[in-house]
C-alpha positions in Angstrom: 172.1 -3.9 -28.2 168.8 -5.7 -27.3 168.8 -9.0 -26.4 166.1 -9.8 -29.2 169.1 -9.4 -31.9 171.6 -11.2 -30.0 169.3 -13.9 -28.9 168.6 -14.0 -33.5 172.5 -14.4 -34.0 172.9 -17.0 -31.3 170.7 -18.9 -32.9 171.6 -18.7 -36.2 175.4 -19.9 -35.2 173.3 -22.7 -33.4 171.7 -23.8 -36.6 174.3 -22.9 -38.1 177.1 -25.1 -36.2 174.0 -28.0 -36.6 173.7 -28.3 -40.2 177.4 -28.3 -40.9 177.7 -31.4 -38.2 175.0 -33.5 -39.5 175.8 -32.8 -43.1 179.7 -34.4 -42.0 178.7 -37.0 -40.0 176.5 -37.7 -43.5 179.2 -37.4 -46.0 181.3 -40.0 -43.8 178.4 -42.0 -43.3 178.1 -42.4 -46.7 181.7 -42.7 -47.5 181.8 -45.9 -45.3 178.4 -47.3 -46.2 177.4 -46.3 -50.0 174.5 -48.1 -50.5 172.9 -46.5 -47.7 173.2 -43.0 -49.4 169.1 -43.0 -50.1 168.5 -43.6 -46.4 170.8 -41.4 -45.1 170.0 -37.9 -47.0 166.5 -38.4 -46.5 167.3 -38.6 -42.5 169.4 -35.9 -43.1 167.0 -33.0 -44.1 164.7 -34.3 -41.6 167.3 -33.3 -39.6 168.1 -30.0 -40.8 164.6 -29.6 -40.6 163.8 -29.8 -37.3 167.1 -27.3 -36.7 165.7 -24.7 -39.5 162.4 -24.8 -37.3 164.1 -24.0 -34.3 166.2 -21.1 -35.8 162.5 -19.9 -37.1 160.7 -20.4 -34.1 163.6 -18.4 -32.5 162.8 -15.5 -35.6 159.3 -15.6 -34.3 159.5 -14.7 -30.9 162.4 -12.3 -31.2 159.8 -10.4 -33.1 156.9 -11.4 -30.7 159.2 -10.0 -27.1 160.1 -7.2 -29.0 
């Protein structure tokens, strides 16, 4: 088995867990303070974008290092 495929699987797993934790935390925060929903939603999208960016960098590196 190629190490690149294993690294890509681990990166996808990490991205999925990270996004799940962010969304869970945002839902808890909005349930406590609904008036901050718009601000928290924009911060959530920024966090998810950084996580997805890290995943796509890992994806690119698996093809580069093959």
